[in-house]
SENUMI-574762 format. One record per residue (C-alpha): residue number from 0; chain; z, x, y. Coordinates in nm, 3 decimals, decimal comma, m for minus. Layout:
N
+-----+--------+---------+---------+---------+
: num : chaine :      zz :      xx :      yy :
+-----+--------+---------+---------+---------+
: NUM :      A :       Z :       X :       Y :
...
+-----+--------+---------+---------+---------+
//
This chain:
225
+-----+--------+---------+---------+---------+
: num : chaine :      zz :      xx :      yy :
+-----+--------+---------+---------+---------+
:   0 :      A :  m3,547 :   5,379 :   0,366 :
:   1 :      A :  m3,831 :   5,180 :   0,127 :
:   2 :      A :  m3,698 :   5,031 :  m0,142 :
:   3 :      A :  m3,863 :   4,801 :  m0,406 :
:   4 :      A :  m3,662 :   4,486 :  m0,633 :
:   5 :      A :  m3,810 :   4,273 :  m0,867 :
:   6 :      A :  m3,701 :   3,898 :  m0,858 :
:   7 :      A :  m3,618 :   3,681 :  m1,133 :
:   8 :      A :  m3,983 :   3,572 :  m1,120 :
:   9 :      A :  m4,089 :   3,942 :  m1,180 :
:  10 :      A :  m4,264 :   3,947 :  m0,810 :
:  11 :      A :  m4,220 :   4,218 :  m0,665 :
:  12 :      A :  m4,010 :   4,269 :  m0,306 :
:  13 :      A :  m4,067 :   4,567 :  m0,077 :
:  14 :      A :  m3,828 :   4,604 :   0,157 :
:  15 :      A :  m3,753 :   4,897 :   0,449 :
:  16 :      A :  m3,375 :   4,936 :   0,478 :
:  17 :      A :  m3,311 :   5,100 :   0,820 :
:  18 :      A :  m2,951 :   5,027 :   0,857 :
:  19 :      A :  m2,666 :   5,054 :   0,584 :
:  20 :      A :  m2,296 :   4,961 :   0,618 :
:  21 :      A :  m2,017 :   4,994 :   0,376 :
:  22 :      A :  m1,767 :   4,717 :   0,380 :
:  23 :      A :  m1,463 :   4,896 :   0,301 :
:  24 :      A :  m1,098 :   4,735 :   0,248 :
:  25 :      A :  m1,259 :   4,412 :   0,157 :
:  26 :      A :  m1,053 :   4,267 :  m0,068 :
:  27 :      A :  m0,886 :   3,909 :  m0,033 :
:  28 :      A :  m0,538 :   3,971 :  m0,120 :
:  29 :      A :  m0,389 :   4,136 :   0,206 :
:  30 :      A :  m0,063 :   4,235 :   0,051 :
:  31 :      A :  m0,269 :   4,456 :  m0,226 :
:  32 :      A :  m0,457 :   4,608 :   0,009 :
:  33 :      A :  m0,164 :   4,724 :   0,244 :
:  34 :      A :  m0,006 :   4,820 :  m0,094 :
:  35 :      A :  m0,318 :   5,073 :  m0,187 :
:  36 :      A :  m0,333 :   5,213 :   0,174 :
:  37 :      A :   0,086 :   5,296 :   0,151 :
:  38 :      A :  m0,067 :   5,477 :  m0,170 :
:  39 :      A :  m0,370 :   5,698 :  m0,005 :
:  40 :      A :  m0,182 :   5,756 :   0,270 :
:  41 :      A :   0,089 :   5,938 :   0,035 :
:  42 :      A :  m0,213 :   6,148 :  m0,075 :
:  43 :      A :  m0,258 :   6,213 :   0,277 :
:  44 :      A :  m0,584 :   5,961 :   0,346 :
:  45 :      A :  m0,539 :   5,830 :   0,656 :
:  46 :      A :  m0,494 :   5,454 :   0,748 :
:  47 :      A :  m0,772 :   5,277 :   0,809 :
:  48 :      A :  m0,813 :   5,108 :   1,182 :
:  49 :      A :  m0,916 :   4,789 :   1,089 :
:  50 :      A :  m0,948 :   4,574 :   0,771 :
:  51 :      A :  m1,231 :   4,524 :   0,645 :
:  52 :      A :  m1,375 :   4,835 :   0,767 :
:  53 :      A :  m1,717 :   4,868 :   0,851 :
:  54 :      A :  m1,873 :   5,237 :   0,774 :
:  55 :      A :  m2,212 :   5,306 :   0,904 :
:  56 :      A :  m2,415 :   5,554 :   0,649 :
:  57 :      A :  m2,781 :   5,692 :   0,671 :
:  58 :      A :  m2,991 :   5,468 :   0,496 :
:  59 :      A :  m3,204 :   5,728 :   0,386 :
:  60 :      A :  m2,898 :   5,772 :   0,154 :
:  61 :      A :  m3,004 :   5,495 :  m0,090 :
:  62 :      A :  m3,171 :   5,555 :  m0,395 :
:  63 :      A :  m3,306 :   5,369 :  m0,638 :
:  64 :      A :  m3,396 :   5,702 :  m0,873 :
:  65 :      A :  m3,223 :   5,754 :  m1,213 :
:  66 :      A :  m3,112 :   6,112 :  m1,150 :
:  67 :      A :  m2,927 :   6,209 :  m0,821 :
:  68 :      A :  m2,800 :   6,526 :  m0,691 :
:  69 :      A :  m2,434 :   6,586 :  m0,597 :
:  70 :      A :  m2,195 :   6,867 :  m0,398 :
:  71 :      A :  m1,937 :   6,966 :  m0,624 :
:  72 :      A :  m1,727 :   6,781 :  m0,958 :
:  73 :      A :  m1,540 :   6,577 :  m0,735 :
:  74 :      A :  m1,762 :   6,290 :  m0,660 :
:  75 :      A :  m1,755 :   5,908 :  m0,833 :
:  76 :      A :  m1,942 :   5,593 :  m0,831 :
:  77 :      A :  m1,787 :   5,235 :  m0,740 :
:  78 :      A :  m2,040 :   4,920 :  m0,809 :
:  79 :      A :  m2,055 :   4,707 :  m0,556 :
:  80 :      A :  m2,315 :   4,389 :  m0,448 :
:  81 :      A :  m2,578 :   4,511 :  m0,203 :
:  82 :      A :  m2,698 :   4,194 :   0,004 :
:  83 :      A :  m2,978 :   4,304 :   0,254 :
:  84 :      A :  m3,190 :   4,092 :   0,517 :
:  85 :      A :  m3,571 :   4,122 :   0,391 :
:  86 :      A :  m3,832 :   3,904 :   0,563 :
:  87 :      A :  m3,510 :   3,663 :   0,706 :
:  88 :      A :  m3,403 :   3,602 :   0,345 :
:  89 :      A :  m3,048 :   3,765 :   0,233 :
:  90 :      A :  m3,094 :   3,900 :  m0,112 :
:  91 :      A :  m2,832 :   4,068 :  m0,311 :
:  92 :      A :  m2,853 :   4,385 :  m0,587 :
:  93 :      A :  m2,585 :   4,602 :  m0,657 :
:  94 :      A :  m2,520 :   4,955 :  m0,557 :
:  95 :      A :  m2,252 :   5,251 :  m0,611 :
:  96 :      A :  m2,066 :   5,361 :  m0,336 :
:  97 :      A :  m2,064 :   5,718 :  m0,467 :
:  98 :      A :  m1,796 :   5,882 :  m0,271 :
:  99 :      A :  m1,661 :   6,262 :  m0,265 :
: 100 :      A :  m1,291 :   6,248 :  m0,355 :
: 101 :      A :  m1,209 :   6,577 :  m0,233 :
: 102 :      A :  m1,348 :   6,519 :   0,156 :
: 103 :      A :  m1,208 :   6,200 :   0,113 :
: 104 :      A :  m0,870 :   6,320 :   0,188 :
: 105 :      A :  m0,996 :   6,471 :   0,535 :
: 106 :      A :  m1,285 :   6,189 :   0,596 :
: 107 :      A :  m1,354 :   5,869 :   0,437 :
: 108 :      A :  m1,624 :   5,836 :   0,677 :
: 109 :      A :  m1,738 :   6,185 :   0,585 :
: 110 :      A :  m1,658 :   6,151 :   0,250 :
: 111 :      A :  m1,913 :   5,842 :   0,223 :
: 112 :      A :  m2,217 :   5,995 :   0,440 :
: 113 :      A :  m2,196 :   6,294 :   0,198 :
: 114 :      A :  m2,333 :   6,134 :  m0,151 :
: 115 :      A :  m2,656 :   5,903 :  m0,244 :
: 116 :      A :  m2,582 :   5,582 :  m0,281 :
: 117 :      A :  m2,767 :   5,444 :  m0,566 :
: 118 :      A :  m2,910 :   5,086 :  m0,573 :
: 119 :      A :  m3,073 :   4,900 :  m0,847 :
: 120 :      A :  m3,411 :   4,745 :  m0,880 :
: 121 :      A :  m3,351 :   4,437 :  m0,930 :
: 122 :      A :  m3,214 :   4,148 :  m0,653 :
: 123 :      A :  m3,153 :   3,743 :  m0,653 :
: 124 :      A :  m3,137 :   3,568 :  m0,340 :
: 125 :      A :  m2,838 :   3,536 :  m0,209 :
: 126 :      A :  m2,877 :   3,097 :  m0,192 :
: 127 :      A :  m2,923 :   3,109 :  m0,538 :
: 128 :      A :  m2,577 :   3,240 :  m0,643 :
: 129 :      A :  m2,404 :   3,198 :  m0,306 :
: 130 :      A :  m2,231 :   2,849 :  m0,446 :
: 131 :      A :  m2,055 :   2,999 :  m0,748 :
: 132 :      A :  m2,013 :   3,343 :  m0,591 :
: 133 :      A :  m1,677 :   3,392 :  m0,719 :
: 134 :      A :  m1,773 :   3,368 :  m1,099 :
: 135 :      A :  m2,007 :   3,650 :  m1,061 :
: 136 :      A :  m1,900 :   3,961 :  m1,239 :
: 137 :      A :  m1,896 :   4,321 :  m1,113 :
: 138 :      A :  m1,860 :   4,572 :  m1,408 :
: 139 :      A :  m1,920 :   4,988 :  m1,454 :
: 140 :      A :  m1,928 :   5,213 :  m1,726 :
: 141 :      A :  m1,902 :   5,574 :  m1,717 :
: 142 :      A :  m1,937 :   5,838 :  m2,020 :
: 143 :      A :  m1,615 :   6,025 :  m2,110 :
: 144 :      A :  m1,537 :   6,264 :  m2,349 :
: 145 :      A :  m1,961 :   6,151 :  m2,556 :
: 146 :      A :  m1,822 :   5,785 :  m2,545 :
: 147 :      A :  m1,882 :   5,482 :  m2,274 :
: 148 :      A :  m1,578 :   5,361 :  m2,106 :
: 149 :      A :  m1,537 :   5,052 :  m1,920 :
: 150 :      A :  m1,458 :   5,129 :  m1,564 :
: 151 :      A :  m1,422 :   4,865 :  m1,361 :
: 152 :      A :  m1,439 :   4,473 :  m1,424 :
: 153 :      A :  m1,361 :   4,210 :  m1,225 :
: 154 :      A :  m1,479 :   3,875 :  m1,047 :
: 155 :      A :  m1,621 :   3,860 :  m0,688 :
: 156 :      A :  m1,292 :   3,618 :  m0,643 :
: 157 :      A :  m1,102 :   3,921 :  m0,514 :
: 158 :      A :  m1,300 :   4,034 :  m0,284 :
: 159 :      A :  m1,450 :   3,870 :   0,072 :
: 160 :      A :  m1,801 :   3,636 :   0,037 :
: 161 :      A :  m2,080 :   3,818 :   0,217 :
: 162 :      A :  m2,060 :   3,509 :   0,442 :
: 163 :      A :  m1,715 :   3,621 :   0,568 :
: 164 :      A :  m1,799 :   4,019 :   0,569 :
: 165 :      A :  m2,111 :   3,940 :   0,771 :
: 166 :      A :  m1,959 :   3,718 :   1,018 :
: 167 :      A :  m1,673 :   3,996 :   1,107 :
: 168 :      A :  m1,967 :   4,232 :   1,124 :
: 169 :      A :  m2,212 :   4,041 :   1,290 :
: 170 :      A :  m1,922 :   3,911 :   1,542 :
: 171 :      A :  m2,035 :   3,578 :   1,412 :
: 172 :      A :  m2,346 :   3,563 :   1,291 :
: 173 :      A :  m2,467 :   3,390 :   0,945 :
: 174 :      A :  m2,689 :   3,666 :   0,830 :
: 175 :      A :  m2,779 :   4,008 :   0,883 :
: 176 :      A :  m2,979 :   4,139 :   1,101 :
: 177 :      A :  m3,351 :   4,205 :   0,940 :
: 178 :      A :  m3,376 :   4,545 :   0,745 :
: 179 :      A :  m2,990 :   4,577 :   0,750 :
: 180 :      A :  m2,825 :   4,619 :   0,405 :
: 181 :      A :  m2,434 :   4,640 :   0,332 :
: 182 :      A :  m2,222 :   4,684 :   0,038 :
: 183 :      A :  m1,944 :   4,451 :  m0,014 :
: 184 :      A :  m1,623 :   4,599 :  m0,164 :
: 185 :      A :  m1,549 :   4,681 :  m0,512 :
: 186 :      A :  m1,256 :   4,649 :  m0,775 :
: 187 :      A :  m1,022 :   4,909 :  m0,905 :
: 188 :      A :  m1,086 :   5,153 :  m1,172 :
: 189 :      A :  m0,941 :   5,114 :  m1,482 :
: 190 :      A :  m0,739 :   5,405 :  m1,569 :
: 191 :      A :  m0,794 :   5,577 :  m1,236 :
: 192 :      A :  m1,055 :   5,692 :  m0,982 :
: 193 :      A :  m1,224 :   5,967 :  m1,163 :
: 194 :      A :  m1,578 :   6,177 :  m1,206 :
: 195 :      A :  m1,846 :   6,075 :  m1,393 :
: 196 :      A :  m2,205 :   6,232 :  m1,460 :
: 197 :      A :  m2,303 :   5,869 :  m1,612 :
: 198 :      A :  m2,256 :   5,536 :  m1,437 :
: 199 :      A :  m2,415 :   5,217 :  m1,542 :
: 200 :      A :  m2,300 :   4,928 :  m1,328 :
: 201 :      A :  m2,368 :   4,555 :  m1,349 :
: 202 :      A :  m2,345 :   4,204 :  m1,152 :
: 203 :      A :  m2,340 :   3,961 :  m1,454 :
: 204 :      A :  m2,443 :   3,598 :  m1,344 :
: 205 :      A :  m2,239 :   3,371 :  m1,597 :
: 206 :      A :  m2,389 :   3,035 :  m1,525 :
: 207 :      A :  m2,765 :   3,158 :  m1,585 :
: 208 :      A :  m2,694 :   3,438 :  m1,811 :
: 209 :      A :  m2,859 :   3,694 :  m1,669 :
: 210 :      A :  m2,717 :   4,088 :  m1,473 :
: 211 :      A :  m2,846 :   4,278 :  m1,275 :
: 212 :      A :  m2,794 :   4,631 :  m1,425 :
: 213 :      A :  m2,880 :   4,980 :  m1,319 :
: 214 :      A :  m2,769 :   5,312 :  m1,472 :
: 215 :      A :  m2,797 :   5,681 :  m1,293 :
: 216 :      A :  m2,678 :   6,039 :  m1,349 :
: 217 :      A :  m2,523 :   6,244 :  m1,078 :
: 218 :      A :  m2,641 :   6,651 :  m1,140 :
: 219 :      A :  m2,333 :   6,874 :  m0,959 :
: 220 :      A :  m2,478 :   7,157 :  m0,734 :
: 221 :      A :  m2,251 :   7,431 :  m0,721 :
: 222 :      A :  m2,058 :   7,474 :  m0,434 :
: 223 :      A :  m2,087 :   7,854 :  m0,219 :
: 224 :      A :  m1,909 :   8,009 :   0,076 :
+-----+--------+---------+---------+---------+
//
């Protein structure tokens, strides 16, 4: 999937992502992860086979469009950092692991494959923020009942670092393969996971007072049988 990103110096990075990985259960607090797994089991969602778990999703599901389409009204977004290798350099952007929540009860892997994964159009070199990664803040907002509401917010200190996730996915290597992109986990939804058509996401760098931000609207298509 061909993607284009704007870098801080306003130059353009064009890259071709042919491998997409969704890092699930990527938190650092194993007790909290286990509690969440038990909550989901009570809802009929199977326990993951490993923690963290690396779901594979078709790279053609990536989209930088401002409007996307989803089937039905049971899907919702989740802001995540998106780390990818282009030309031997690791970059970070943002993405939404938009997921079909009804299908999730049947198969988490299929629920992730079923939805487009919106991606931002700007990026930073990972090396620029790696030394203070835990200070970065991810946030998202949804439009609900005519009001913009904060939906997610937290520092990356609660999640495994890209270096940790990459090493686990690649059996110890320090970088992703060329053309590989990985989303690196998310933080909890304030007020619970729920669908919303308009979704805004942000990765904020408090040291340099800059942000990566992307907004998209999802159009629900009718489910027919």
